C-alpha positions as CSV (number, residue, x, y, z in Angstrom):
1,X,0.0,-0.3,-0.1
2,X,1.8,3.1,-1.0
3,X,1.9,6.3,1.9
4,X,-0.1,8.9,1.7
5,X,0.5,11.9,0.8
6,X,2.9,15.2,2.5
7,X,-0.5,17.6,1.9
8,X,-3.3,14.8,2.6
9,X,-1.7,14.7,6.4
10,X,-1.5,18.4,6.8
11,X,-4.8,18.3,5.0
12,X,-5.8,15.9,7.9
13,X,-4.1,17.7,10.8
14,X,-5.5,20.9,9.7
15,X,-9.2,20.2,9.9
16,X,-8.0,18.1,13.7
17,X,-6.6,22.1,14.7
18,X,-10.0,23.5,13.8
19,X,-12.5,21.1,16.2
20,X,-13.2,18.7,13.8
21,X,-13.6,15.6,15.2
22,X,-11.7,12.6,14.2
23,X,-14.7,9.8,13.2
24,X,-15.3,13.2,10.6
25,X,-11.9,13.9,9.6
26,X,-11.3,10.5,9.1
27,X,-14.9,10.0,7.1
28,X,-13.8,13.5,5.5
29,X,-10.1,11.8,4.0
30,X,-11.5,8.0,3.6
31,X,-8.9,7.1,5.8
32,X,-9.4,5.3,8.8
33,X,-9.5,6.9,12.5
34,X,-6.3,5.1,13.7
35,X,-5.0,6.9,11.2
36,X,-5.2,10.6,12.3
37,X,-5.4,9.2,15.9
38,X,-0.9,8.2,14.1
39,X,-0.7,11.4,12.7
40,X,-1.4,13.5,15.6
41,X,0.8,11.6,18.1
42,X,3.7,12.0,15.5
43,X,3.5,15.5,14.6
44,X,3.1,15.7,19.0
45,X,6.0,13.7,19.4
46,X,8.4,15.3,17.5
47,X,7.1,17.6,14.2
48,X,10.0,18.9,12.5
49,X,11.9,15.1,12.1
50,X,11.0,14.1,8.5
51,X,9.8,10.5,9.2
52,X,12.8,8.2,7.5
53,X,12.5,5.5,4.4
54,X,12.1,1.7,6.5
55,X,14.5,-0.7,5.4
56,X,18.2,-1.0,5.1
57,X,20.8,1.1,4.1
58,X,21.7,0.0,0.9
59,X,25.9,-1.9,0.9
60,X,26.4,0.5,-2.4
61,X,24.4,4.1,-2.3
62,X,23.2,6.1,-5.2
63,X,26.7,7.7,-4.4
64,X,28.9,4.9,-5.0
65,X,27.2,4.8,-8.7
66,X,29.7,6.1,-11.1
67,X,32.7,3.3,-9.2
68,X,30.3,0.8,-9.6
69,X,29.9,2.0,-13.6
70,X,33.6,2.5,-13.6
71,X,34.8,-1.2,-12.3
72,X,32.6,-2.8,-15.5
73,X,33.5,-0.4,-18.2
74,X,37.1,-1.7,-17.1
75,X,36.2,-5.7,-16.2
76,X,34.0,-5.7,-19.0
77,X,33.7,-10.1,-18.9
78,X,33.8,-10.3,-14.9
79,X,30.9,-12.3,-13.7
80,X,28.7,-10.5,-10.2
81,X,30.6,-13.2,-8.5
82,X,34.2,-11.9,-9.5
83,X,32.7,-8.1,-9.5
84,X,31.4,-8.6,-6.1
85,X,34.6,-9.3,-4.8
86,X,36.2,-7.4,-6.6
87,X,33.7,-4.6,-5.0
88,X,34.7,-6.0,-1.5
89,X,38.4,-5.5,-2.0
90,X,38.4,-2.0,-3.4
91,X,36.3,-0.6,-1.3
92,X,36.1,-2.6,2.2
93,X,32.4,-3.2,2.2
94,X,31.0,-7.3,1.0
95,X,28.2,-7.4,-1.1
96,X,26.3,-10.5,-2.2
97,X,26.6,-11.7,-6.1
98,X,22.6,-10.3,-6.6
99,X,23.2,-7.4,-5.0
100,X,25.6,-6.1,-7.3
101,X,23.6,-7.5,-9.9
102,X,20.9,-5.1,-8.7
103,X,23.4,-2.9,-9.4
104,X,23.9,-2.8,-12.9
105,X,20.4,-3.4,-13.8
106,X,19.9,-0.3,-12.4
107,X,22.5,1.3,-13.7
108,X,20.8,-0.4,-17.4
109,X,24.5,-1.8,-18.0
110,X,24.9,-4.9,-20.0
111,X,27.3,-7.1,-19.6
112,X,28.3,-9.1,-22.9
113,X,30.8,-12.4,-22.2
114,X,33.2,-13.4,-25.3
115,X,33.5,-16.6,-26.2
C-alpha cells in the first residue's frame, strides 16, 4: 500500500486543529481513524523530524554508482561474483552477487561475455 501524500497529512492535521472530530476527519478524507490518531501522535513526538525510509541502508549507495560503472567498464567480462569480490577488495564492503546484479541493472549496464 502506498503512503498518503504529505499534503493530505497536513490537511488532516489542519482539520483536527480547526475542531473537527477525529472520526469526522477520517470520514471526510477517506482514511482510517487510527491514521488520524497516528498523525497526531507523530506530530506531538517530534514535528520537525521527517519520517525515515524503511529498510536497511543500501551497501552500494547512490554515491557509489559511478564507481560500479567504472568497475564494470574496466572488466566487462567479469561475472557478478567477480565484481562483488572486486568491490569488497577495493571498497571494503562485502556485497553479494545479487546486490551487485541489482546495482548493475539499475545503471542499465549490459555485461556481454566474450566466447
